[in-house]
PDB file of N, CA, C and O in Angstrom:
ATOM      1  N   MET A   1       7.587 -37.860 -26.284  1.00  0.00           N
ATOM      2  CA  MET A   1       6.707 -37.669 -25.153  1.00  0.00           C
ATOM      3  C   MET A   1       7.548 -37.808 -23.863  1.00  0.00           C
ATOM      4  O   MET A   1       8.281 -38.785 -23.712  1.00  0.00           O
ATOM      5  N   VAL A   2       7.449 -36.866 -22.965  1.00  0.00           N
ATOM      6  CA  VAL A   2       8.176 -36.954 -21.703  1.00  0.00           C
ATOM      7  C   VAL A   2       7.276 -37.194 -20.536  1.00  0.00           C
ATOM      8  O   VAL A   2       6.307 -36.472 -20.302  1.00  0.00           O
ATOM      9  N   ILE A   3       7.633 -38.277 -19.770  1.00  0.00           N
ATOM     10  CA  ILE A   3       6.849 -38.694 -18.641  1.00  0.00           C
ATOM     11  C   ILE A   3       7.653 -38.240 -17.456  1.00  0.00           C
ATOM     12  O   ILE A   3       8.819 -38.609 -17.316  1.00  0.00           O
ATOM     13  N   ASN A   4       7.045 -37.436 -16.588  1.00  0.00           N
ATOM     14  CA  ASN A   4       7.672 -36.975 -15.389  1.00  0.00           C
ATOM     15  C   ASN A   4       7.326 -38.018 -14.335  1.00  0.00           C
ATOM     16  O   ASN A   4       6.165 -38.233 -13.986  1.00  0.00           O
ATOM     17  N   MET A   5       8.418 -38.675 -13.829  1.00  0.00           N
ATOM     18  CA  MET A   5       8.268 -39.655 -12.819  1.00  0.00           C
ATOM     19  C   MET A   5       8.850 -39.111 -11.479  1.00  0.00           C
ATOM     20  O   MET A   5      10.053 -39.158 -11.222  1.00  0.00           O
ATOM     21  N   GLU A   6       7.928 -38.604 -10.662  1.00  0.00           N
ATOM     22  CA  GLU A   6       8.312 -38.010  -9.449  1.00  0.00           C
ATOM     23  C   GLU A   6       7.661 -38.783  -8.350  1.00  0.00           C
ATOM     24  O   GLU A   6       6.626 -39.407  -8.583  1.00  0.00           O
ATOM     25  N   SER A   7       8.182 -38.778  -7.219  1.00  0.00           N
ATOM     26  CA  SER A   7       7.724 -39.564  -6.126  1.00  0.00           C
ATOM     27  C   SER A   7       6.635 -38.752  -5.420  1.00  0.00           C
ATOM     28  O   SER A   7       6.510 -37.549  -5.651  1.00  0.00           O
ATOM     29  N   ARG A   8       5.884 -39.376  -4.600  1.00  0.00           N
ATOM     30  CA  ARG A   8       4.831 -38.792  -3.768  1.00  0.00           C
ATOM     31  C   ARG A   8       5.365 -37.743  -2.867  1.00  0.00           C
ATOM     32  O   ARG A   8       4.702 -36.734  -2.628  1.00  0.00           O
ATOM     33  N   VAL A   9       6.565 -37.951  -2.347  1.00  0.00           N
ATOM     34  CA  VAL A   9       7.193 -37.045  -1.459  1.00  0.00           C
ATOM     35  C   VAL A   9       7.424 -35.716  -2.208  1.00  0.00           C
ATOM     36  O   VAL A   9       7.102 -34.627  -1.732  1.00  0.00           O
ATOM     37  N   GLU A  10       8.006 -35.884  -3.417  1.00  0.00           N
ATOM     38  CA  GLU A  10       8.301 -34.643  -4.177  1.00  0.00           C
ATOM     39  C   GLU A  10       7.092 -33.814  -4.536  1.00  0.00           C
ATOM     40  O   GLU A  10       7.098 -32.584  -4.481  1.00  0.00           O
ATOM     41  N   ARG A  11       6.039 -34.552  -4.913  1.00  0.00           N
ATOM     42  CA  ARG A  11       4.783 -33.924  -5.231  1.00  0.00           C
ATOM     43  C   ARG A  11       4.174 -33.146  -3.965  1.00  0.00           C
ATOM     44  O   ARG A  11       3.673 -32.025  -4.052  1.00  0.00           O
ATOM     45  N   TYR A  12       4.277 -33.851  -2.834  1.00  0.00           N
ATOM     46  CA  TYR A  12       3.757 -33.196  -1.624  1.00  0.00           C
ATOM     47  C   TYR A  12       4.637 -31.966  -1.297  1.00  0.00           C
ATOM     48  O   TYR A  12       4.086 -30.938  -0.902  1.00  0.00           O
ATOM     49  N   GLN A  13       5.876 -32.018  -1.433  1.00  0.00           N
ATOM     50  CA  GLN A  13       6.733 -30.872  -1.090  1.00  0.00           C
ATOM     51  C   GLN A  13       6.468 -29.769  -2.040  1.00  0.00           C
ATOM     52  O   GLN A  13       6.465 -28.616  -1.610  1.00  0.00           O
ATOM     53  N   ARG A  14       6.235 -30.024  -3.348  1.00  0.00           N
ATOM     54  CA  ARG A  14       5.918 -29.022  -4.360  1.00  0.00           C
ATOM     55  C   ARG A  14       4.565 -28.394  -3.999  1.00  0.00           C
ATOM     56  O   ARG A  14       4.440 -27.169  -4.000  1.00  0.00           O
ATOM     57  N   ARG A  15       3.615 -29.164  -3.709  1.00  0.00           N
ATOM     58  CA  ARG A  15       2.270 -28.563  -3.337  1.00  0.00           C
ATOM     59  C   ARG A  15       2.369 -27.805  -2.120  1.00  0.00           C
ATOM     60  O   ARG A  15       1.743 -26.746  -2.062  1.00  0.00           O
ATOM     61  N   LYS A  16       3.073 -28.189  -1.118  1.00  0.00           N
ATOM     62  CA  LYS A  16       3.326 -27.527   0.170  1.00  0.00           C
ATOM     63  C   LYS A  16       3.968 -26.149  -0.159  1.00  0.00           C
ATOM     64  O   LYS A  16       3.490 -25.105   0.286  1.00  0.00           O
ATOM     65  N   ARG A  17       5.004 -26.184  -0.908  1.00  0.00           N
ATOM     66  CA  ARG A  17       5.600 -24.933  -1.203  1.00  0.00           C
ATOM     67  C   ARG A  17       4.774 -23.922  -1.959  1.00  0.00           C
ATOM     68  O   ARG A  17       4.841 -22.711  -1.753  1.00  0.00           O
ATOM     69  N   ARG A  18       4.017 -24.478  -2.818  1.00  0.00           N
ATOM     70  CA  ARG A  18       2.996 -23.608  -3.565  1.00  0.00           C
ATOM     71  C   ARG A  18       1.938 -23.037  -2.649  1.00  0.00           C
ATOM     72  O   ARG A  18       1.646 -21.846  -2.752  1.00  0.00           O
ATOM     73  N   THR A  19       1.385 -23.762  -1.817  1.00  0.00           N
ATOM     74  CA  THR A  19       0.390 -23.272  -0.874  1.00  0.00           C
ATOM     75  C   THR A  19       0.976 -22.296   0.084  1.00  0.00           C
ATOM     76  O   THR A  19       0.326 -21.295   0.385  1.00  0.00           O
ATOM     77  N   LEU A  20       2.222 -22.523   0.613  1.00  0.00           N
ATOM     78  CA  LEU A  20       2.839 -21.599   1.467  1.00  0.00           C
ATOM     79  C   LEU A  20       3.148 -20.219   0.750  1.00  0.00           C
ATOM     80  O   LEU A  20       2.970 -19.144   1.322  1.00  0.00           O
ATOM     81  N   PHE A  21       3.582 -20.323  -0.435  1.00  0.00           N
ATOM     82  CA  PHE A  21       3.778 -19.107  -1.284  1.00  0.00           C
ATOM     83  C   PHE A  21       2.501 -18.311  -1.453  1.00  0.00           C
ATOM     84  O   PHE A  21       2.510 -17.093  -1.275  1.00  0.00           O
ATOM     85  N   GLN A  22       1.379 -18.983  -1.800  1.00  0.00           N
ATOM     86  CA  GLN A  22       0.108 -18.321  -1.970  1.00  0.00           C
ATOM     87  C   GLN A  22      -0.298 -17.693  -0.592  1.00  0.00           C
ATOM     88  O   GLN A  22      -0.772 -16.558  -0.537  1.00  0.00           O
ATOM     89  N   LEU A  23      -0.115 -18.400   0.417  1.00  0.00           N
ATOM     90  CA  LEU A  23      -0.506 -17.823   1.770  1.00  0.00           C
ATOM     91  C   LEU A  23       0.271 -16.570   2.126  1.00  0.00           C
ATOM     92  O   LEU A  23      -0.214 -15.583   2.680  1.00  0.00           O
ATOM     93  N   TYR A  24       1.596 -16.727   1.724  1.00  0.00           N
ATOM     94  CA  TYR A  24       2.495 -15.480   1.920  1.00  0.00           C
ATOM     95  C   TYR A  24       2.063 -14.325   1.073  1.00  0.00           C
ATOM     96  O   TYR A  24       2.093 -13.193   1.558  1.00  0.00           O
ATOM     97  N   LYS A  25       1.649 -14.532  -0.200  1.00  0.00           N
ATOM     98  CA  LYS A  25       1.146 -13.515  -1.021  1.00  0.00           C
ATOM     99  C   LYS A  25      -0.124 -12.870  -0.447  1.00  0.00           C
ATOM    100  O   LYS A  25      -0.296 -11.651  -0.495  1.00  0.00           O
ATOM    101  N   LEU A  26      -1.036 -13.746   0.112  1.00  0.00           N
ATOM    102  CA  LEU A  26      -2.293 -13.258   0.684  1.00  0.00           C
ATOM    103  C   LEU A  26      -1.985 -12.397   1.988  1.00  0.00           C
ATOM    104  O   LEU A  26      -2.599 -11.350   2.191  1.00  0.00           O
ATOM    105  N   VAL A  27      -1.105 -12.829   2.785  1.00  0.00           N
ATOM    106  CA  VAL A  27      -0.759 -12.035   3.977  1.00  0.00           C
ATOM    107  C   VAL A  27      -0.138 -10.689   3.649  1.00  0.00           C
ATOM    108  O   VAL A  27      -0.435  -9.692   4.308  1.00  0.00           O
ATOM    109  N   VAL A  28       0.752 -10.646   2.603  1.00  0.00           N
ATOM    110  CA  VAL A  28       1.343  -9.440   2.210  1.00  0.00           C
ATOM    111  C   VAL A  28       0.271  -8.494   1.603  1.00  0.00           C
ATOM    112  O   VAL A  28       0.295  -7.293   1.873  1.00  0.00           O
ATOM    113  N   LEU A  29      -0.642  -9.013   0.811  1.00  0.00           N
ATOM    114  CA  LEU A  29      -1.723  -8.115   0.283  1.00  0.00           C
ATOM    115  C   LEU A  29      -2.630  -7.555   1.386  1.00  0.00           C
ATOM    116  O   LEU A  29      -3.043  -6.398   1.313  1.00  0.00           O
ATOM    117  N   ILE A  30      -2.937  -8.352   2.393  1.00  0.00           N
ATOM    118  CA  ILE A  30      -3.755  -7.898   3.460  1.00  0.00           C
ATOM    119  C   ILE A  30      -2.993  -6.839   4.272  1.00  0.00           C
ATOM    120  O   ILE A  30      -3.640  -5.892   4.718  1.00  0.00           O
ATOM    121  N   CYS A  31      -1.718  -6.916   4.494  1.00  0.00           N
ATOM    122  CA  CYS A  31      -0.915  -6.033   5.231  1.00  0.00           C
ATOM    123  C   CYS A  31      -0.900  -4.655   4.514  1.00  0.00           C
ATOM    124  O   CYS A  31      -1.050  -3.593   5.119  1.00  0.00           O
ATOM    125  N   LEU A  32      -0.705  -4.760   3.160  1.00  0.00           N
ATOM    126  CA  LEU A  32      -0.633  -3.531   2.294  1.00  0.00           C
ATOM    127  C   LEU A  32      -1.944  -2.799   2.333  1.00  0.00           C
ATOM    128  O   LEU A  32      -1.954  -1.569   2.369  1.00  0.00           O
ATOM    129  N   LEU A  33      -3.123  -3.553   2.327  1.00  0.00           N
ATOM    130  CA  LEU A  33      -4.433  -2.919   2.439  1.00  0.00           C
ATOM    131  C   LEU A  33      -4.633  -2.251   3.697  1.00  0.00           C
ATOM    132  O   LEU A  33      -5.177  -1.148   3.741  1.00  0.00           O
ATOM    133  N   ILE A  34      -4.205  -2.886   4.772  1.00  0.00           N
ATOM    134  CA  ILE A  34      -4.368  -2.356   6.119  1.00  0.00           C
ATOM    135  C   ILE A  34      -3.603  -1.057   6.255  1.00  0.00           C
ATOM    136  O   ILE A  34      -4.152  -0.057   6.719  1.00  0.00           O
ATOM    137  N   THR A  35      -2.301  -1.060   5.841  1.00  0.00           N
ATOM    138  CA  THR A  35      -1.495   0.146   5.879  1.00  0.00           C
ATOM    139  C   THR A  35      -2.062   1.243   4.992  1.00  0.00           C
ATOM    140  O   THR A  35      -2.042   2.416   5.363  1.00  0.00           O
ATOM    141  N   LEU A  36      -2.574   0.863   3.804  1.00  0.00           N
ATOM    142  CA  LEU A  36      -3.180   1.903   3.024  1.00  0.00           C
ATOM    143  C   LEU A  36      -4.388   2.567   3.620  1.00  0.00           C
ATOM    144  O   LEU A  36      -4.554   3.777   3.466  1.00  0.00           O
ATOM    145  N   ILE A  37      -5.227   1.840   4.282  1.00  0.00           N
ATOM    146  CA  ILE A  37      -6.383   2.384   4.922  1.00  0.00           C
ATOM    147  C   ILE A  37      -5.978   3.180   6.157  1.00  0.00           C
ATOM    148  O   ILE A  37      -6.562   4.217   6.470  1.00  0.00           O
ATOM    149  N   TYR A  38      -4.917   2.647   6.880  1.00  0.00           N
ATOM    150  CA  TYR A  38      -4.492   3.516   7.989  1.00  0.00           C
ATOM    151  C   TYR A  38      -3.968   4.886   7.586  1.00  0.00           C
ATOM    152  O   TYR A  38      -4.341   5.923   8.135  1.00  0.00           O
ATOM    153  N   PHE A  39      -3.080   4.832   6.597  1.00  0.00           N
ATOM    154  CA  PHE A  39      -2.518   6.094   6.158  1.00  0.00           C
ATOM    155  C   PHE A  39      -3.496   7.087   5.501  1.00  0.00           C
ATOM    156  O   PHE A  39      -3.295   8.301   5.492  1.00  0.00           O
ATOM    157  N   LEU A  40      -4.592   6.475   4.941  1.00  0.00           N
ATOM    158  CA  LEU A  40      -5.646   7.389   4.384  1.00  0.00           C
ATOM    159  C   LEU A  40      -6.377   8.108   5.519  1.00  0.00           C
ATOM    160  O   LEU A  40      -6.709   9.290   5.428  1.00  0.00           O
ATOM    161  N   PHE A  41      -6.630   7.294   6.669  1.00  0.00           N
ATOM    162  CA  PHE A  41      -7.214   8.043   7.845  1.00  0.00           C
ATOM    163  C   PHE A  41      -6.270   9.042   8.438  1.00  0.00           C
ATOM    164  O   PHE A  41      -6.725  10.055   8.970  1.00  0.00           O
ATOM    165  N   GLU A  42      -4.952   8.812   8.377  1.00  0.00           N
ATOM    166  CA  GLU A  42      -3.997   9.773   9.017  1.00  0.00           C
ATOM    167  C   GLU A  42      -4.017  11.039   8.164  1.00  0.00           C
ATOM    168  O   GLU A  42      -4.053  12.158   8.677  1.00  0.00           O
ATOM    169  N   VAL A  43      -3.991  10.821   6.802  1.00  0.00           N
ATOM    170  CA  VAL A  43      -4.041  12.038   5.820  1.00  0.00           C
ATOM    171  C   VAL A  43      -5.316  12.783   6.053  1.00  0.00           C
ATOM    172  O   VAL A  43      -5.333  14.013   6.101  1.00  0.00           O
ATOM    173  N   ASN A  44      -6.381  12.045   6.198  1.00  0.00           N
ATOM    174  CA  ASN A  44      -7.704  12.757   6.407  1.00  0.00           C
ATOM    175  C   ASN A  44      -7.732  13.580   7.718  1.00  0.00           C
ATOM    176  O   ASN A  44      -8.252  14.695   7.765  1.00  0.00           O
ATOM    177  N   ASN A  45      -7.172  13.003   8.739  1.00  0.00           N
ATOM    178  CA  ASN A  45      -7.070  13.741  10.027  1.00  0.00           C
ATOM    179  C   ASN A  45      -6.178  15.048   9.878  1.00  0.00           C
ATOM    180  O   ASN A  45      -6.545  16.134  10.327  1.00  0.00           O
ATOM    181  N   SER A  46      -5.059  14.866   9.256  1.00  0.00           N
ATOM    182  CA  SER A  46      -4.138  16.038   9.083  1.00  0.00           C
ATOM    183  C   SER A  46      -4.807  17.115   8.255  1.00  0.00           C
ATOM    184  O   SER A  46      -4.617  18.301   8.524  1.00  0.00           O
ATOM    185  N   ILE A  47      -5.608  16.722   7.226  1.00  0.00           N
ATOM    186  CA  ILE A  47      -6.280  17.748   6.455  1.00  0.00           C
ATOM    187  C   ILE A  47      -7.376  18.394   7.247  1.00  0.00           C
ATOM    188  O   ILE A  47      -7.571  19.602   7.111  1.00  0.00           O
ATOM    189  N   LYS A  48      -8.083  17.698   8.040  1.00  0.00           N
ATOM    190  CA  LYS A  48      -9.025  18.344   8.923  1.00  0.00           C
ATOM    191  C   LYS A  48      -8.420  19.321   9.896  1.00  0.00           C
ATOM    192  O   LYS A  48      -8.976  20.393  10.131  1.00  0.00           O
ATOM    193  N   GLU A  49      -7.308  18.972  10.455  1.00  0.00           N
ATOM    194  CA  GLU A  49      -6.497  19.821  11.328  1.00  0.00           C
ATOM    195  C   GLU A  49      -6.103  21.081  10.729  1.00  0.00           C
ATOM    196  O   GLU A  49      -6.238  22.141  11.340  1.00  0.00           O
ATOM    197  N   LEU A  50      -5.617  21.011   9.548  1.00  0.00           N
ATOM    198  CA  LEU A  50      -5.072  22.152   8.825  1.00  0.00           C
ATOM    199  C   LEU A  50      -6.005  22.949   8.049  1.00  0.00           C
ATOM    200  O   LEU A  50      -5.649  24.017   7.550  1.00  0.00           O
ATOM    201  N   ASN A  51      -7.246  22.462   7.913  1.00  0.00           N
ATOM    202  CA  ASN A  51      -8.287  23.116   7.247  1.00  0.00           C
ATOM    203  C   ASN A  51      -7.898  23.423   5.767  1.00  0.00           C
ATOM    204  O   ASN A  51      -8.081  24.557   5.326  1.00  0.00           O
ATOM    205  N   LEU A  52      -7.380  22.461   5.011  1.00  0.00           N
ATOM    206  CA  LEU A  52      -6.841  22.685   3.719  1.00  0.00           C
ATOM    207  C   LEU A  52      -7.968  22.552   2.688  1.00  0.00           C
ATOM    208  O   LEU A  52      -7.871  23.271   1.693  1.00  0.00           O
ATOM    209  N   LEU A  53      -8.999  21.751   2.785  1.00  0.00           N
ATOM    210  CA  LEU A  53      -9.939  21.590   1.831  1.00  0.00           C
ATOM    211  C   LEU A  53     -11.343  21.927   2.361  1.00  0.00           C
ATOM    212  O   LEU A  53     -11.598  21.908   3.565  1.00  0.00           O
ATOM    213  N   GLU A  54     -12.184  22.215   1.475  1.00  0.00           N
ATOM    214  CA  GLU A  54     -13.651  22.498   1.875  1.00  0.00           C
ATOM    215  C   GLU A  54     -14.271  21.189   2.314  1.00  0.00           C
ATOM    216  O   GLU A  54     -14.832  21.097   3.406  1.00  0.00           O
ATOM    217  N   ASN A  55     -14.169  20.146   1.445  1.00  0.00           N
ATOM    218  CA  ASN A  55     -14.788  18.801   1.713  1.00  0.00           C
ATOM    219  C   ASN A  55     -13.595  17.917   2.245  1.00  0.00           C
ATOM    220  O   ASN A  55     -12.736  17.521   1.457  1.00  0.00           O
ATOM    221  N   THR A  56     -13.548  17.619   3.560  1.00  0.00           N
ATOM    222  CA  THR A  56     -12.452  16.855   4.082  1.00  0.00           C
ATOM    223  C   THR A  56     -12.820  15.405   4.201  1.00  0.00           C
ATOM    224  O   THR A  56     -12.232  14.750   5.062  1.00  0.00           O
ATOM    225  N   ALA A  57     -13.682  14.847   3.477  1.00  0.00           N
ATOM    226  CA  ALA A  57     -14.139  13.528   3.572  1.00  0.00           C
ATOM    227  C   ALA A  57     -13.226  12.654   2.546  1.00  0.00           C
ATOM    228  O   ALA A  57     -13.729  12.139   1.547  1.00  0.00           O
ATOM    229  N   LEU A  58     -11.948  12.536   2.844  1.00  0.00           N
ATOM    230  CA  LEU A  58     -11.208  11.563   2.020  1.00  0.00           C
ATOM    231  C   LEU A  58     -11.642  10.138   2.230  1.00  0.00           C
ATOM    232  O   LEU A  58     -11.887   9.417   1.263  1.00  0.00           O
ATOM    233  N   LEU A  59     -11.745   9.698   3.520  1.00  0.00           N
ATOM    234  CA  LEU A  59     -12.256   8.379   3.975  1.00  0.00           C
ATOM    235  C   LEU A  59     -12.952   8.498   5.232  1.00  0.00           C
ATOM    236  O   LEU A  59     -12.308   8.775   6.244  1.00  0.00           O
ATOM    237  N   GLU A  60     -14.248   8.312   5.278  1.00  0.00           N
ATOM    238  CA  GLU A  60     -14.987   8.314   6.500  1.00  0.00           C
ATOM    239  C   GLU A  60     -15.923   7.104   6.425  1.00  0.00           C
ATOM    240  O   GLU A  60     -16.513   6.788   5.392  1.00  0.00           O
ATOM    241  N   VAL A  61     -16.021   6.444   7.594  1.00  0.00           N
ATOM    242  CA  VAL A  61     -16.840   5.320   7.702  1.00  0.00           C
ATOM    243  C   VAL A  61     -17.910   5.581   8.846  1.00  0.00           C
ATOM    244  O   VAL A  61     -17.529   5.754  10.003  1.00  0.00           O
ATOM    245  N   ASP A  62     -19.172   5.604   8.527  1.00  0.00           N
ATOM    246  CA  ASP A  62     -20.199   5.810   9.555  1.00  0.00           C
ATOM    247  C   ASP A  62     -21.067   4.495   9.686  1.00  0.00           C
ATOM    248  O   ASP A  62     -21.822   4.131   8.785  1.00  0.00           O
ATOM    249  N   PHE A  63     -20.914   3.846  10.807  1.00  0.00           N
ATOM    250  CA  PHE A  63     -21.549   2.581  10.953  1.00  0.00           C
ATOM    251  C   PHE A  63     -23.075   2.763  11.374  1.00  0.00           C
ATOM    252  O   PHE A  63     -23.912   1.887  11.157  1.00  0.00           O
ATOM    253  N   SER A  64     -23.348   3.904  11.960  1.00  0.00           N
ATOM    254  CA  SER A  64     -24.768   4.173  12.396  1.00  0.00           C
ATOM    255  C   SER A  64     -25.719   4.324  11.145  1.00  0.00           C
ATOM    256  O   SER A  64     -26.796   3.740  11.028  1.00  0.00           O
ATOM    257  N   LYS A  65     -25.142   5.228  10.188  1.00  0.00           N
ATOM    258  CA  LYS A  65     -25.844   5.481   8.899  1.00  0.00           C
ATOM    259  C   LYS A  65     -25.613   4.502   7.860  1.00  0.00           C
ATOM    260  O   LYS A  65     -26.274   4.529   6.822  1.00  0.00           O
ATOM    261  N   LYS A  66     -24.692   3.615   8.081  1.00  0.00           N
ATOM    262  CA  LYS A  66     -24.210   2.597   7.153  1.00  0.00           C
ATOM    263  C   LYS A  66     -23.722   3.277   5.799  1.00  0.00           C
ATOM    264  O   LYS A  66     -24.112   2.893   4.696  1.00  0.00           O
ATOM    265  N   THR A  67     -22.843   4.308   5.990  1.00  0.00           N
ATOM    266  CA  THR A  67     -22.302   4.916   4.763  1.00  0.00           C
ATOM    267  C   THR A  67     -20.743   4.948   4.744  1.00  0.00           C
ATOM    268  O   THR A  67     -20.086   4.893   5.784  1.00  0.00           O
ATOM    269  N   ILE A  68     -20.237   5.033   3.609  1.00  0.00           N
ATOM    270  CA  ILE A  68     -18.819   5.146   3.422  1.00  0.00           C
ATOM    271  C   ILE A  68     -18.550   6.370   2.517  1.00  0.00           C
ATOM    272  O   ILE A  68     -19.110   6.427   1.422  1.00  0.00           O
ATOM    273  N   SER A  69     -17.730   7.337   2.922  1.00  0.00           N
ATOM    274  CA  SER A  69     -17.445   8.453   2.135  1.00  0.00           C
ATOM    275  C   SER A  69     -16.036   8.373   1.696  1.00  0.00           C
ATOM    276  O   SER A  69     -15.129   8.338   2.528  1.00  0.00           O
ATOM    277  N   ILE A  70     -15.808   8.342   0.384  1.00  0.00           N
ATOM    278  CA  ILE A  70     -14.475   8.190  -0.223  1.00  0.00           C
ATOM    279  C   ILE A  70     -14.283   9.315  -1.248  1.00  0.00           C
ATOM    280  O   ILE A  70     -14.950   9.327  -2.283  1.00  0.00           O
ATOM    281  N   PHE A  71     -13.355  10.282  -0.962  1.00  0.00           N
ATOM    282  CA  PHE A  71     -12.965  11.253  -1.713  1.00  0.00           C
ATOM    283  C   PHE A  71     -14.180  12.195  -2.096  1.00  0.00           C
ATOM    284  O   PHE A  71     -14.332  12.693  -3.212  1.00  0.00           O
ATOM    285  N   GLY A  72     -15.000  12.363  -1.041  1.00  0.00           N
ATOM    286  CA  GLY A  72     -16.196  13.321  -1.200  1.00  0.00           C
ATOM    287  C   GLY A  72     -17.547  12.647  -1.692  1.00  0.00           C
ATOM    288  O   GLY A  72     -18.625  13.238  -1.627  1.00  0.00           O
ATOM    289  N   ASN A  73     -17.411  11.469  -2.147  1.00  0.00           N
ATOM    290  CA  ASN A  73     -18.558  10.752  -2.710  1.00  0.00           C
ATOM    291  C   ASN A  73     -19.025   9.815  -1.528  1.00  0.00           C
ATOM    292  O   ASN A  73     -18.209   9.172  -0.868  1.00  0.00           O
ATOM    293  N   THR A  74     -20.386   9.773  -1.298  1.00  0.00           N
ATOM    294  CA  THR A  74     -20.962   8.948  -0.172  1.00  0.00           C
ATOM    295  C   THR A  74     -21.617   7.717  -0.875  1.00  0.00           C
ATOM    296  O   THR A  74     -22.324   7.810  -1.879  1.00  0.00           O
ATOM    297  N   TYR A  75     -21.331   6.651  -0.291  1.00  0.00           N
ATOM    298  CA  TYR A  75     -21.858   5.362  -0.758  1.00  0.00           C
ATOM    299  C   TYR A  75     -22.606   4.725   0.407  1.00  0.00           C
ATOM    300  O   TYR A  75     -22.132   4.729   1.544  1.00  0.00           O
ATOM    301  N   TYR A  76     -23.756   4.189   0.114  1.00  0.00           N
ATOM    302  CA  TYR A  76     -24.533   3.534   1.109  1.00  0.00           C
ATOM    303  C   TYR A  76     -24.332   2.014   1.045  1.00  0.00           C
ATOM    304  O   TYR A  76     -24.350   1.426  -0.037  1.00  0.00           O
ATOM    305  N   VAL A  77     -24.141   1.381   2.218  1.00  0.00           N
ATOM    306  CA  VAL A  77     -23.813  -0.027   2.307  1.00  0.00           C
ATOM    307  C   VAL A  77     -25.058  -0.730   2.954  1.00  0.00           C
ATOM    308  O   VAL A  77     -25.650  -0.239   3.914  1.00  0.00           O
ATOM    309  N   LYS A  78     -25.395  -1.853   2.391  1.00  0.00           N
ATOM    310  CA  LYS A  78     -26.557  -2.562   2.930  1.00  0.00           C
ATOM    311  C   LYS A  78     -26.200  -3.346   4.215  1.00  0.00           C
ATOM    312  O   LYS A  78     -27.064  -4.000   4.800  1.00  0.00           O
TER     313      LYS A  78
END
């Protein structure tokens, strides 16, 4: 049986490193989602300008009707 004898400072540093790494992963994930949504809006605008598709609702958000249209399907949000 192996007993790990580490000091409080080492445990604190390990926990701090772990939480910083988790925070970094969360920030990267949020940035990726924001860029994904931004580029979906840009693609949607260019499709509307070029009149390439009959249904141009790749991503539309309507706050007054509380609806989200994704790839032509409309979903109602409470």
